[in-house]
SETOR-761732 format. One line per field, with one value per residue: residue number from 1; residue in one letter; x, y, z of N, C-alpha, C in turn. Coordinates in Angstrom, 3 decimals, padded with zeros to 6 digits. Example, Ala and Ser with C-alpha at 12.3 -4.5 7.8 and 13.67 -1.06 7.14 Angstrom:
<atoms>
resi [1; 2]
resn [A; S]
n.px [013.190; 012.850]
n.py [-005.690; -002.250]
n.pz [007.800; 007.080]
ca.px [012.300; 013.670]
ca.py [-004.500; -001.060]
ca.pz [007.800; 007.140]
c.px [013.200; 012.900]
c.py [-003.300; 000.030]
c.pz [007.800; 007.870]
</atoms>
This chain:
<atoms>
resi [1; 2; 3; 4; 5; 6; 7; 8; 9; 10; 11; 12; 13; 14; 15; 16; 17; 18; 19; 20; 21; 22; 23; 24; 25; 26; 27; 28; 29; 30; 31; 32; 33; 34; 35; 36; 37; 38; 39; 40; 41; 42; 43; 44; 45; 46; 47; 48; 49; 50; 51; 52; 53; 54; 55; 56; 57; 58; 59; 60; 61; 62; 63; 64; 65; 66; 67; 68; 69; 70; 71; 72; 73; 74; 75; 76; 77; 78; 79; 80; 81; 82; 83; 84; 85; 86; 87; 88; 89; 90; 91; 92; 93; 94; 95; 96; 97; 98; 99; 100; 101; 102; 103; 104; 105; 106; 107; 108; 109; 110; 111; 112; 113; 114; 115; 116; 117; 118; 119; 120; 121; 122; 123; 124; 125; 126; 127; 128; 129; 130; 131; 132; 133; 134; 135; 136; 137; 138; 139; 140; 141; 142; 143; 144; 145; 146; 147; 148; 149; 150; 151; 152; 153; 154; 155; 156; 157; 158; 159; 160; 161; 162; 163; 164; 165; 166; 167; 168; 169; 170; 171; 172; 173; 174; 175; 176; 177; 178; 179; 180; 181; 182; 183; 184; 185; 186; 187; 188; 189; 190; 191; 192; 193; 194; 195; 196; 197; 198; 199; 200; 201; 202; 203; 204; 205; 206; 207; 208; 209; 210; 211; 212; 213; 214; 215; 216; 217; 218; 219; 220; 221; 222; 223; 224; 225; 226; 227; 228; 229; 230; 231; 232; 233; 234; 235; 236; 237; 238; 239; 240; 241; 242; 243; 244; 245; 246; 247; 248; 249; 250; 251; 252; 253; 254; 255; 256; 257; 258; 259; 260; 261; 262; 263; 264; 265; 266; 267; 268; 269; 270; 271; 272; 273; 274; 275; 276]
resn [M; K; K; L; T; A; S; L; G; L; T; A; F; V; L; A; T; T; S; A; A; W; A; G; E; D; K; D; N; H; I; S; F; G; R; D; D; K; Q; C; E; V; S; L; N; Y; D; V; S; V; E; P; S; K; L; V; V; S; E; A; K; K; E; V; Y; R; I; E; L; G; R; L; Y; V; N; G; D; K; V; E; L; N; D; K; Q; Q; A; L; V; N; Q; Y; A; G; E; V; S; K; Q; L; P; E; V; I; D; V; V; H; D; T; V; D; I; A; S; T; A; V; S; M; A; L; T; P; L; L; G; D; A; A; G; A; K; I; D; E; M; M; D; G; M; S; K; R; I; D; K; V; A; Y; Q; N; G; D; K; F; Y; L; G; A; T; E; S; S; I; E; D; T; F; G; K; E; F; E; Q; E; M; E; Q; L; V; Q; S; S; I; G; S; M; M; M; T; L; G; S; E; M; M; K; G; D; G; E; S; F; E; E; K; M; N; A; F; S; A; K; M; D; K; V; G; D; D; I; E; A; Q; I; E; Q; Q; A; T; D; L; E; A; R; A; D; K; L; C; D; N; F; Q; Q; L; A; A; L; E; S; Q; M; R; S; E; V; P; A; L; R; D; Y; P; L; V; S; A; K; Q; Q; T; L; R; E]
n.px [-042.906; -044.710; -044.717; -042.764; -043.936; -046.213; -044.955; -043.631; -045.874; -046.700; -044.533; -044.985; -047.300; -046.436; -044.592; -046.238; -047.920; -046.287; -044.983; -047.100; -048.513; -047.234; -047.385; -048.885; -051.366; -053.856; -055.150; -054.059; -051.661; -051.349; -050.627; -051.992; -054.018; -055.444; -057.787; -057.849; -060.454; -061.743; -063.369; -062.377; -060.931; -058.573; -057.128; -054.478; -054.174; -052.365; -049.094; -048.216; -047.517; -046.958; -046.584; -046.126; -048.998; -049.304; -050.354; -049.502; -050.377; -049.358; -048.133; -045.930; -043.832; -044.903; -046.825; -050.215; -052.369; -052.445; -052.895; -052.674; -052.296; -055.057; -055.609; -056.297; -054.681; -054.797; -053.258; -051.363; -052.819; -054.604; -057.547; -060.599; -062.394; -065.452; -066.770; -067.736; -066.554; -063.859; -063.702; -064.140; -061.954; -059.818; -060.377; -060.081; -057.359; -056.198; -056.958; -055.680; -053.065; -052.877; -053.170; -051.216; -048.524; -048.924; -049.392; -046.867; -045.314; -046.373; -045.648; -042.810; -042.437; -043.477; -041.602; -039.367; -040.203; -040.602; -037.999; -036.645; -038.100; -037.757; -034.985; -034.634; -036.107; -034.937; -032.105; -031.242; -031.919; -030.434; -027.876; -025.181; -023.807; -025.595; -027.615; -026.557; -026.675; -029.424; -030.095; -028.897; -030.476; -032.973; -032.234; -031.702; -034.303; -035.482; -034.088; -034.954; -037.675; -037.498; -037.279; -039.787; -041.510; -041.284; -040.039; -038.824; -037.520; -040.032; -041.541; -043.540; -043.696; -045.269; -044.952; -047.073; -047.838; -047.687; -045.319; -043.632; -043.465; -042.318; -039.868; -038.673; -038.987; -038.328; -036.692; -033.985; -033.989; -035.028; -032.950; -030.877; -031.856; -032.008; -029.306; -028.278; -029.646; -028.814; -026.094; -025.982; -027.630; -026.665; -024.932; -026.825; -028.578; -026.843; -026.177; -028.685; -029.228; -027.142; -027.811; -030.146; -029.191; -027.564; -029.017; -029.994; -029.994; -030.220; -031.528; -032.966; -035.541; -035.501; -033.588; -034.928; -037.082; -035.726; -034.687; -037.080; -038.007; -036.066; -036.645; -039.181; -038.536; -037.189; -039.381; -040.926; -039.285; -039.357; -042.084; -042.320; -040.852; -042.052; -044.859; -046.697; -045.981; -046.715; -049.457; -050.201; -049.473; -051.241; -053.640; -053.231; -053.107; -055.728; -057.090; -056.077; -057.206; -059.933; -059.875; -059.060; -061.186; -063.113; -061.836; -061.942; -064.671; -065.011; -063.392; -064.840; -067.093; -065.878; -064.870; -067.243; -068.236; -066.277; -065.637; -063.205; -061.656; -062.799; -061.888; -059.716; -059.277; -057.757; -057.944; -059.308; -061.931; -063.859; -065.861; -067.542; -068.920; -069.567; -068.843; -070.804]
n.py [006.495; 006.192; 004.837; 006.180; 008.678; 008.139; 007.400; 009.742; 011.157; 010.012; 010.854; 013.605; 013.716; 013.004; 015.024; 017.267; 016.889; 017.543; 020.107; 021.793; 022.080; 024.055; 026.105; 028.359; 028.690; 029.486; 032.670; 033.535; 032.341; 030.001; 026.731; 024.092; 021.299; 018.757; 016.907; 016.078; 015.937; 017.877; 017.351; 017.346; 019.774; 021.292; 023.567; 024.893; 027.425; 028.455; 028.097; 025.071; 023.141; 020.109; 018.515; 016.055; 016.370; 019.041; 021.556; 023.927; 026.782; 029.039; 032.126; 033.747; 033.143; 033.802; 032.961; 032.131; 030.714; 028.198; 024.854; 023.179; 020.538; 020.442; 023.077; 026.329; 028.852; 032.019; 034.244; 034.472; 034.751; 033.109; 031.225; 030.811; 027.831; 025.997; 022.723; 021.481; 023.000; 022.528; 019.793; 019.744; 021.251; 019.632; 017.298; 018.274; 019.074; 016.575; 015.299; 016.863; 016.350; 013.683; 013.764; 015.480; 014.271; 012.349; 013.924; 015.098; 012.804; 011.987; 014.146; 013.930; 011.333; 011.709; 013.464; 011.772; 009.767; 011.344; 012.296; 009.929; 009.187; 011.357; 011.329; 008.777; 009.089; 011.185; 010.996; 008.918; 010.274; 012.641; 012.140; 011.104; 013.195; 015.352; 014.084; 013.984; 016.682; 017.028; 015.381; 016.893; 019.182; 018.121; 017.240; 019.669; 020.738; 018.890; 019.369; 021.940; 021.518; 020.049; 022.033; 023.076; 021.022; 018.735; 016.243; 016.290; 014.535; 014.043; 016.075; 017.571; 019.517; 021.766; 024.100; 026.508; 029.048; 032.217; 033.613; 031.563; 029.955; 031.741; 032.257; 029.805; 028.957; 031.183; 033.956; 033.244; 030.442; 030.257; 031.471; 029.645; 027.402; 028.462; 028.963; 026.359; 025.258; 026.937; 026.387; 023.868; 023.466; 023.657; 021.398; 019.437; 019.668; 019.088; 016.434; 015.232; 015.610; 014.088; 011.524; 011.056; 010.912; 008.722; 006.497; 003.320; 002.788; 004.323; 006.567; 009.708; 009.342; 006.617; 006.635; 008.201; 006.527; 004.421; 005.731; 006.389; 003.834; 003.114; 004.941; 004.080; 001.720; 002.744; 003.994; 001.729; 000.670; 002.723; 002.785; 000.259; 000.701; 002.881; 003.053; 001.618; 002.717; 005.397; 005.093; 004.120; 006.343; 008.278; 007.228; 007.489; 010.274; 010.905; 009.826; 011.482; 013.925; 013.380; 012.968; 015.501; 017.052; 016.191; 017.033; 019.795; 020.222; 019.524; 021.490; 023.778; 023.441; 023.625; 026.292; 027.644; 027.160; 028.197; 031.346; 032.811; 031.639; 032.092; 033.739; 032.463; 030.260; 027.234; 025.157; 025.013; 023.884; 022.777; 020.858; 020.068; 018.263; 016.425; 013.062; 010.280]
n.pz [-049.116; -047.075; -044.631; -043.141; -043.026; -041.485; -039.121; -038.439; -037.907; -035.480; -033.999; -034.092; -032.571; -029.929; -029.482; -029.655; -027.500; -025.400; -026.029; -026.895; -024.627; -023.225; -024.975; -024.954; -026.223; -025.386; -024.407; -022.047; -021.638; -020.054; -018.790; -020.679; -021.691; -023.809; -025.891; -029.397; -030.286; -028.925; -026.790; -024.320; -022.579; -020.707; -018.424; -016.427; -014.099; -012.329; -010.815; -009.197; -006.327; -004.535; -001.430; 001.172; 003.036; 002.314; 000.080; -002.306; -004.025; -006.440; -007.955; -010.118; -008.377; -005.950; -003.185; -003.489; -002.329; 000.262; 001.377; 004.285; 006.354; 006.862; 007.226; 005.877; 004.061; 002.697; 000.648; 002.651; 004.982; 007.562; 007.072; 008.607; 008.925; 008.642; 009.519; 007.156; 005.137; 005.697; 005.186; 002.413; 001.514; 002.343; 000.871; -001.721; -001.759; -001.435; -003.826; -005.795; -005.049; -005.754; -008.532; -009.643; -009.634; -011.658; -013.931; -014.212; -014.662; -017.141; -018.765; -018.753; -019.769; -022.282; -023.409; -023.452; -025.272; -027.526; -027.989; -028.651; -030.948; -032.728; -033.099; -034.239; -036.568; -038.011; -038.018; -039.871; -042.197; -042.137; -041.255; -038.996; -037.680; -037.821; -036.463; -033.899; -033.261; -033.249; -031.107; -029.138; -029.188; -028.348; -025.831; -024.634; -024.559; -022.831; -020.441; -019.917; -019.490; -017.196; -015.335; -014.952; -014.462; -012.206; -009.886; -006.657; -004.342; -002.036; -003.009; -005.489; -008.416; -010.648; -013.081; -014.347; -015.068; -016.854; -016.210; -015.279; -017.556; -019.380; -018.144; -018.531; -021.245; -022.775; -024.412; -024.171; -024.457; -027.065; -028.499; -028.047; -029.454; -032.045; -032.593; -032.591; -034.775; -036.893; -036.924; -037.933; -040.135; -042.764; -043.145; -042.684; -044.896; -046.988; -046.395; -046.622; -049.371; -050.437; -049.480; -050.899; -053.540; -053.460; -053.773; -055.241; -058.794; -062.045; -063.182; -062.046; -061.029; -060.364; -058.354; -056.460; -055.877; -054.673; -052.463; -051.208; -050.545; -048.684; -046.660; -045.985; -044.717; -042.522; -041.352; -040.646; -038.636; -036.716; -036.048; -034.884; -032.610; -031.183; -031.446; -029.751; -027.313; -027.742; -028.084; -025.562; -024.068; -025.021; -024.079; -021.336; -021.178; -021.913; -019.725; -017.737; -018.520; -018.093; -015.312; -014.430; -015.212; -013.434; -011.129; -011.529; -011.239; -008.549; -007.416; -008.129; -006.545; -003.999; -004.064; -004.177; -001.669; -000.033; 000.384; 000.355; -001.597; -004.024; -006.084; -007.136; -009.203; -009.784; -011.644; -014.879; -016.828; -019.594; -019.469; -016.604; -015.034; -012.257; -011.782; -010.748]
ca.px [-042.497; -045.896; -044.383; -042.050; -044.909; -047.013; -044.109; -043.452; -047.134; -046.605; -043.577; -045.654; -048.228; -045.766; -044.030; -047.310; -048.427; -045.406; -044.733; -048.322; -048.970; -046.633; -047.294; -049.631; -052.401; -054.900; -054.675; -053.381; -050.386; -051.309; -050.481; -053.271; -053.935; -056.755; -057.821; -058.154; -061.893; -062.207; -064.283; -061.687; -060.002; -058.250; -055.984; -054.077; -053.998; -051.330; -048.084; -048.707; -046.602; -047.536; -045.731; -046.978; -049.824; -049.291; -050.568; -049.213; -050.740; -048.606; -047.987; -044.728; -043.079; -045.581; -047.899; -051.582; -052.961; -051.928; -053.683; -051.652; -052.818; -056.444; -055.757; -056.232; -054.087; -054.961; -052.380; -050.652; -053.733; -055.359; -058.988; -061.345; -063.264; -066.338; -066.481; -068.013; -065.512; -062.591; -063.760; -063.969; -060.576; -058.957; -060.629; -059.497; -055.907; -055.840; -057.114; -054.585; -051.838; -052.868; -053.114; -050.024; -047.423; -049.208; -049.151; -045.422; -044.835; -046.775; -044.810; -041.455; -042.497; -043.690; -040.317; -038.508; -040.661; -040.353; -036.559; -036.327; -038.728; -037.115; -033.652; -034.763; -036.677; -034.136; -030.693; -030.973; -032.064; -029.503; -026.535; -024.856; -023.434; -026.845; -028.331; -026.009; -027.232; -030.827; -030.106; -028.549; -031.668; -033.970; -031.715; -031.931; -035.719; -035.743; -033.572; -035.847; -038.919; -037.189; -037.410; -041.186; -042.266; -040.279; -040.147; -037.621; -037.880; -041.482; -042.173; -043.833; -043.939; -045.620; -045.060; -048.111; -048.196; -046.930; -043.967; -042.852; -043.232; -041.388; -038.554; -038.128; -038.992; -038.292; -035.736; -032.733; -034.212; -035.160; -031.623; -030.136; -032.344; -031.616; -027.873; -028.089; -030.136; -027.949; -024.770; -026.047; -028.561; -025.930; -024.507; -028.024; -029.075; -025.881; -026.326; -029.955; -029.036; -026.254; -028.554; -031.078; -028.490; -026.846; -029.931; -029.769; -030.681; -029.522; -032.277; -033.363; -036.756; -035.118; -032.915; -035.953; -037.831; -034.866; -034.642; -038.385; -038.044; -035.219; -037.362; -040.260; -037.920; -037.000; -040.708; -041.273; -038.489; -039.845; -043.384; -042.099; -040.259; -042.789; -046.312; -047.409; -045.731; -047.527; -050.853; -050.352; -049.373; -052.487; -054.654; -052.963; -053.498; -057.190; -057.507; -055.764; -058.220; -061.156; -059.660; -059.006; -062.541; -063.729; -061.179; -062.478; -066.000; -064.820; -062.876; -065.953; -067.885; -065.105; -064.819; -068.582; -068.426; -065.227; -065.546; -061.830; -061.029; -063.622; -061.160; -058.466; -059.477; -056.552; -058.276; -060.414; -062.295; -065.146; -066.815; -067.302; -069.965; -068.959; -069.398; -071.208]
ca.py [006.960; 006.247; 004.390; 007.254; 009.740; 007.704; 007.430; 011.139; 011.578; 009.624; 011.770; 014.897; 013.621; 013.065; 016.361; 018.230; 016.701; 018.284; 021.505; 022.585; 022.365; 025.311; 026.976; 029.590; 028.830; 030.323; 034.050; 033.833; 031.619; 029.030; 025.374; 023.495; 020.063; 018.281; 015.954; 016.680; 016.011; 019.031; 016.943; 017.541; 020.892; 021.619; 024.454; 025.232; 028.871; 028.821; 027.101; 024.276; 022.142; 019.293; 017.759; 015.383; 017.230; 020.458; 021.973; 025.350; 027.362; 030.283; 032.828; 034.584; 032.761; 034.320; 032.075; 032.637; 030.058; 026.864; 023.996; 022.478; 019.820; 020.822; 024.529; 027.090; 030.182; 032.750; 035.425; 034.484; 034.852; 031.901; 031.333; 029.924; 026.937; 025.104; 021.313; 021.182; 023.650; 021.833; 018.513; 020.023; 021.697; 018.458; 016.420; 018.898; 018.977; 015.182; 014.984; 017.515; 015.628; 012.434; 013.995; 016.203; 013.381; 011.694; 014.918; 015.239; 011.576; 012.004; 015.136; 013.413; 010.190; 012.272; 013.971; 010.623; 009.147; 012.296; 012.309; 008.696; 009.197; 012.363; 010.849; 007.647; 009.526; 012.157; 010.644; 008.275; 011.262; 013.769; 011.714; 011.000; 014.502; 016.078; 013.376; 014.431; 018.016; 016.845; 014.883; 018.029; 020.026; 017.464; 017.245; 021.020; 020.862; 018.065; 020.066; 023.073; 021.001; 019.653; 023.198; 023.424; 019.828; 017.871; 015.657; 016.412; 013.807; 013.890; 017.294; 017.623; 020.908; 022.015; 025.525; 026.644; 030.439; 032.910; 033.936; 030.323; 029.548; 032.689; 032.023; 028.546; 028.848; 032.532; 034.336; 032.489; 029.130; 030.468; 031.740; 028.391; 026.572; 029.099; 028.750; 024.960; 025.046; 027.660; 025.758; 022.525; 023.353; 023.423; 019.998; 018.619; 019.690; 018.365; 015.013; 014.804; 015.511; 012.966; 010.288; 010.889; 010.567; 007.457; 005.391; 002.467; 003.185; 005.254; 007.815; 010.418; 008.700; 005.362; 006.972; 008.654; 005.349; 003.685; 006.522; 006.229; 002.495; 003.166; 005.672; 003.215; 000.795; 003.542; 004.154; 000.467; 000.550; 003.688; 002.324; -000.865; 001.212; 003.865; 003.113; 001.192; 003.716; 006.571; 004.731; 004.090; 007.712; 008.957; 006.726; 008.131; 011.683; 010.929; 009.599; 012.712; 014.918; 013.027; 013.210; 016.925; 017.585; 015.905; 017.914; 021.144; 020.253; 019.553; 022.817; 024.719; 023.267; 024.170; 027.751; 028.139; 027.039; 028.945; 032.628; 033.293; 031.011; 032.283; 034.451; 031.758; 028.933; 026.571; 024.318; 025.415; 022.811; 023.043; 019.921; 020.039; 017.466; 015.454; 011.727; 009.557]
ca.pz [-047.789; -046.223; -043.277; -042.460; -042.752; -040.344; -037.926; -038.078; -037.297; -034.083; -033.400; -033.931; -031.446; -028.631; -029.340; -029.426; -026.148; -024.498; -026.355; -026.984; -023.268; -022.808; -026.144; -024.754; -027.220; -024.824; -024.350; -020.789; -021.588; -018.982; -019.284; -021.030; -022.446; -024.212; -026.994; -030.685; -030.503; -028.157; -025.732; -023.050; -022.607; -019.318; -018.248; -015.067; -014.082; -011.361; -010.492; -008.067; -005.774; -003.471; -000.533; 002.139; 003.903; 001.939; -001.298; -002.463; -005.317; -006.481; -009.226; -010.117; -007.182; -004.762; -002.764; -003.545; -001.170; 000.558; 002.258; 005.068; 007.519; 007.106; 007.397; 004.627; 004.131; 001.450; 000.688; 003.923; 006.122; 007.849; 006.871; 009.500; 008.173; 009.384; 009.240; 005.750; 004.345; 005.928; 004.482; 000.987; 001.306; 002.479; -000.269; -002.906; -001.659; -001.665; -005.247; -006.522; -004.714; -006.512; -009.969; -010.090; -010.022; -012.938; -014.977; -014.368; -015.303; -018.551; -019.436; -018.954; -020.670; -023.613; -023.895; -023.741; -026.519; -028.611; -028.265; -029.370; -032.263; -033.579; -033.441; -035.151; -037.848; -038.752; -038.159; -041.165; -043.257; -042.070; -040.909; -037.576; -037.124; -037.618; -035.410; -032.623; -033.015; -032.895; -029.727; -028.281; -029.117; -027.514; -024.466; -024.123; -024.223; -021.656; -019.256; -019.644; -018.930; -015.818; -014.452; -014.726; -014.129; -011.600; -008.556; -005.843; -003.128; -001.926; -003.508; -006.920; -008.820; -012.038; -013.399; -015.365; -015.333; -017.894; -015.741; -015.252; -018.939; -019.996; -017.540; -019.007; -022.702; -023.315; -025.446; -024.036; -025.058; -028.506; -029.038; -028.025; -030.542; -033.308; -032.803; -032.949; -036.137; -037.832; -037.000; -038.514; -041.259; -044.004; -043.233; -042.783; -046.266; -047.827; -046.120; -047.192; -050.811; -050.700; -049.255; -052.021; -054.781; -053.297; -053.981; -056.400; -060.010; -062.912; -063.350; -060.830; -060.518; -059.723; -057.091; -055.523; -055.452; -053.745; -051.237; -050.583; -049.947; -047.494; -045.630; -045.518; -043.751; -041.311; -040.753; -039.991; -037.411; -035.737; -035.568; -033.976; -031.369; -030.378; -031.645; -028.559; -026.276; -028.034; -027.818; -024.105; -023.585; -025.358; -023.146; -020.047; -021.287; -021.882; -018.339; -017.015; -018.861; -017.377; -013.884; -014.156; -015.316; -012.140; -010.168; -011.742; -010.651; -007.097; -007.071; -008.244; -005.332; -002.886; -004.162; -003.853; -000.221; 000.679; -000.328; 000.227; -002.761; -005.217; -007.141; -007.442; -009.798; -010.268; -012.800; -015.735; -017.759; -020.236; -018.923; -015.176; -014.387; -011.348; -011.992; -009.534]
c.px [-043.668; -045.575; -043.680; -043.012; -045.759; -046.218; -043.842; -044.730; -047.180; -045.647; -044.229; -046.611; -047.516; -045.100; -045.104; -047.850; -047.598; -045.379; -045.989; -048.839; -048.433; -046.618; -048.072; -050.706; -053.595; -054.298; -053.884; -052.063; -050.269; -051.180; -051.858; -053.031; -055.347; -056.635; -058.215; -059.649; -062.543; -063.216; -063.656; -060.677; -059.795; -057.084; -055.738; -053.667; -052.927; -050.257; -048.568; -047.637; -047.316; -046.420; -046.647; -047.682; -049.794; -049.475; -050.342; -049.545; -050.118; -048.601; -046.810; -043.940; -043.672; -046.764; -049.248; -052.398; -052.297; -052.886; -052.694; -052.272; -054.224; -056.670; -055.564; -055.657; -054.212; -054.189; -051.722; -051.537; -054.513; -056.847; -059.679; -062.355; -064.201; -066.072; -066.684; -066.935; -064.178; -062.559; -063.534; -062.528; -059.620; -059.126; -059.962; -057.975; -055.439; -055.927; -056.011; -053.285; -051.735; -052.620; -051.798; -048.858; -047.667; -049.005; -047.658; -044.832; -045.160; -045.908; -043.431; -041.431; -042.700; -042.380; -039.383; -038.893; -040.359; -038.878; -036.146; -036.858; -038.044; -035.743; -033.711; -035.236; -035.695; -032.668; -030.405; -031.072; -030.890; -028.095; -026.264; -024.523; -024.673; -027.667; -027.858; -026.542; -028.701; -030.953; -029.797; -029.743; -032.715; -033.533; -031.909; -033.371; -036.048; -035.272; -034.435; -037.137; -038.713; -037.349; -038.860; -042.066; -041.301; -040.733; -038.811; -037.919; -039.381; -042.220; -042.345; -044.209; -044.263; -045.803; -046.021; -048.405; -047.275; -045.499; -043.082; -042.497; -042.190; -039.977; -037.870; -037.975; -038.999; -037.198; -034.443; -032.853; -034.315; -033.798; -030.782; -030.548; -031.936; -030.144; -027.589; -028.513; -029.206; -026.595; -024.800; -026.900; -027.836; -025.538; -025.711; -028.519; -028.141; -026.020; -027.607; -029.833; -028.182; -026.984; -029.519; -030.363; -027.711; -027.729; -029.605; -030.557; -029.882; -030.219; -032.609; -034.585; -036.418; -034.430; -033.935; -036.787; -037.028; -034.794; -035.955; -038.498; -037.217; -035.947; -038.559; -039.742; -037.664; -038.328; -041.172; -040.562; -039.014; -041.183; -043.231; -041.601; -041.241; -044.304; -047.076; -047.212; -046.605; -048.998; -051.121; -050.339; -050.671; -053.604; -054.474; -053.376; -055.015; -057.698; -057.232; -056.814; -059.506; -061.020; -059.678; -060.353; -063.293; -063.137; -061.709; -063.865; -065.920; -064.323; -063.980; -066.847; -067.172; -065.103; -066.174; -068.814; -067.433; -064.997; -064.118; -061.130; -061.750; -062.867; -059.914; -058.713; -058.159; -056.823; -059.451; -060.684; -063.675; -066.221; -066.542; -068.412; -069.319; -069.618; -069.768; -070.283]
c.py [007.000; 005.849; 005.475; 008.378; 009.392; 007.792; 008.850; 011.708; 011.215; 010.538; 013.116; 014.863; 013.769; 014.413; 017.364; 018.115; 017.476; 019.767; 022.340; 022.928; 023.694; 026.358; 028.268; 029.791; 029.597; 031.684; 034.357; 033.099; 030.701; 027.648; 024.784; 022.187; 019.604; 017.297; 016.680; 016.821; 017.129; 018.658; 017.110; 018.661; 021.377; 022.595; 024.682; 026.696; 029.357; 027.738; 026.339; 023.292; 021.380; 018.588; 017.004; 016.398; 018.700; 020.629; 023.477; 025.765; 028.752; 030.883; 033.780; 034.413; 033.324; 033.419; 032.788; 032.023; 028.714; 026.160; 023.088; 021.881; 020.294; 022.298; 025.231; 028.473; 030.831; 034.065; 035.598; 034.515; 033.558; 032.161; 030.325; 029.121; 026.174; 023.665; 020.967; 021.765; 022.919; 020.499; 018.708; 020.403; 020.504; 017.498; 016.969; 018.770; 017.553; 014.797; 015.626; 016.761; 014.299; 012.666; 014.613; 015.281; 012.698; 012.653; 015.015; 014.000; 011.571; 012.981; 014.552; 012.191; 010.653; 012.762; 012.821; 009.966; 010.053; 012.311; 011.086; 008.740; 010.172; 011.881; 009.711; 008.087; 010.337; 011.785; 009.904; 009.245; 012.230; 013.389; 011.770; 012.348; 015.334; 015.421; 013.774; 015.813; 017.924; 016.346; 016.006; 018.957; 019.420; 017.410; 018.613; 021.237; 020.095; 018.762; 021.262; 022.594; 020.541; 020.809; 023.523; 022.215; 018.819; 017.297; 015.806; 015.779; 013.585; 015.176; 017.202; 019.050; 020.969; 023.511; 025.726; 028.075; 031.065; 033.184; 032.698; 029.863; 030.445; 032.497; 030.797; 028.492; 030.220; 032.735; 033.528; 031.122; 029.253; 030.694; 030.468; 027.503; 027.147; 028.860; 027.312; 024.691; 025.696; 026.979; 024.419; 022.424; 023.049; 021.973; 019.065; 018.530; 018.938; 016.858; 014.470; 014.637; 014.324; 011.639; 010.022; 010.373; 009.257; 006.246; 004.600; 002.983; 004.217; 006.606; 008.441; 009.750; 007.403; 005.617; 007.422; 007.480; 004.536; 004.406; 006.380; 004.880; 002.446; 003.857; 004.884; 002.224; 001.513; 003.709; 002.901; 000.336; 001.491; 003.231; 001.185; -000.385; 002.027; 003.821; 002.724; 002.180; 004.949; 006.302; 004.716; 005.498; 008.482; 008.519; 007.350; 009.592; 011.822; 010.762; 010.840; 013.780; 014.642; 013.327; 014.698; 017.612; 017.359; 016.808; 019.335; 021.285; 020.318; 020.919; 023.867; 024.659; 023.869; 025.694; 028.381; 028.147; 027.884; 030.261; 033.114; 032.736; 031.308; 032.926; 033.709; 030.356; 028.358; 025.843; 024.915; 024.284; 023.090; 022.116; 019.745; 019.318; 016.382; 014.103; 011.086; 008.361]
c.pz [-046.808; -044.788; -042.500; -042.117; -041.549; -039.057; -037.475; -037.486; -035.825; -033.335; -033.122; -032.754; -030.110; -028.406; -028.987; -028.018; -025.137; -024.813; -026.392; -025.603; -022.769; -023.933; -026.000; -025.797; -026.667; -024.530; -023.095; -020.633; -020.382; -019.575; -019.558; -021.762; -022.756; -025.351; -028.272; -030.917; -029.698; -027.067; -024.357; -023.211; -021.173; -019.304; -016.766; -015.049; -013.120; -011.329; -009.263; -007.623; -004.669; -002.722; 000.399; 003.050; 003.521; 000.437; -001.366; -003.894; -005.375; -007.878; -009.112; -008.821; -005.884; -004.437; -002.839; -002.414; -000.938; 001.506; 002.967; 006.309; 007.889; 007.310; 006.056; 004.896; 002.754; 001.560; 002.055; 005.149; 006.311; 007.703; 007.786; 008.687; 009.099; 008.938; 007.766; 004.847; 004.485; 005.201; 002.979; 000.667; 001.372; 001.301; -001.522; -002.897; -001.927; -003.135; -006.082; -006.286; -005.447; -008.000; -010.436; -010.448; -011.360; -014.104; -015.266; -015.046; -016.792; -019.340; -019.744; -019.871; -022.109; -024.211; -024.264; -025.068; -027.704; -028.984; -029.069; -030.798; -033.212; -034.029; -034.457; -036.531; -038.668; -038.919; -039.466; -042.339; -043.311; -041.649; -039.413; -036.952; -036.845; -036.519; -034.031; -032.253; -032.598; -031.465; -028.748; -028.102; -028.190; -026.060; -023.828; -023.737; -022.948; -020.376; -018.893; -018.987; -017.491; -014.836; -014.112; -014.412; -013.528; -010.265; -007.870; -004.491; -003.098; -002.300; -005.020; -007.281; -010.308; -012.238; -014.553; -015.768; -016.376; -017.453; -015.706; -016.651; -019.596; -019.448; -018.149; -020.522; -023.378; -024.333; -025.376; -024.694; -026.582; -029.156; -029.088; -029.209; -031.901; -033.616; -033.217; -034.393; -037.156; -038.005; -037.715; -039.768; -042.566; -044.179; -043.331; -044.222; -047.210; -047.645; -046.735; -048.710; -051.195; -050.551; -050.404; -053.267; -054.678; -053.569; -055.248; -057.602; -060.786; -063.002; -062.007; -060.212; -059.791; -058.381; -056.036; -055.012; -054.443; -052.401; -050.475; -049.891; -048.659; -046.354; -045.106; -044.480; -042.435; -040.587; -040.033; -038.649; -036.328; -035.167; -034.574; -032.613; -030.538; -030.499; -030.390; -027.418; -026.482; -027.752; -026.317; -023.525; -023.851; -024.416; -021.770; -020.058; -021.264; -020.450; -017.490; -017.261; -018.090; -015.886; -013.561; -014.372; -014.010; -011.050; -010.295; -011.129; -009.126; -006.656; -007.137; -007.010; -004.124; -002.897; -003.879; -002.347; 000.581; -000.062; -000.558; -001.012; -004.076; -006.375; -007.606; -007.994; -010.313; -011.579; -013.561; -016.727; -018.321; -019.745; -017.444; -014.431; -013.549; -011.511; -010.670; -009.310]
</atoms>
């Protein structure tokens, strides 16, 4: 079953890219992403939305600051800026506006790949009825993610704070998933046992070998379907990490120059050296 194991590993990667981002692994439960080698670790500390000529940073549905047509408002109050400060603020808003749509695209592409991979990996194991339940589970996750990472016309929004995450992936979501699992676990196990015993051969070992061969074929099919997509997705995520490290460095410079923003870091990154 080596092929299936490898394919499930790809599945785990695309799932982890999505779910771990909202898993609250850091103590503040903010959205975060990075690479396994720990050379890139980035977190967003506020919800953020961008529209043409406007960037809004918020928390618990309350605006913290916004940059609009070269003007800065912090907690609703306009902040007077000199030419240098205004240039930094405008540059920063432009960079966030470029990066946010790509983050949202990566999130949704990850969910699409994960849904395909999970369905392909588990439906042959658990049967069509269980496969339908799995598709329902993944569809539920996708709809939830649509609430915290979406494009609506020319507006892009990414929910990254604890309140946004809890509203989306809190107890209600957990209960929905538990009910789906409880309603289908019995039939899943029966189907799995049946598939194992239907394999060619007389002895249990022969049946297991036949079942393993069948799963290897499934693994081949999954790899053919998603391996390149997963590789491309990982490359995009790496590029995002690099871009956000540069964005964190620019933000650090802006917050140093604009005292009103010093207490409101949107981006946190361990590596913050601005590239030439």
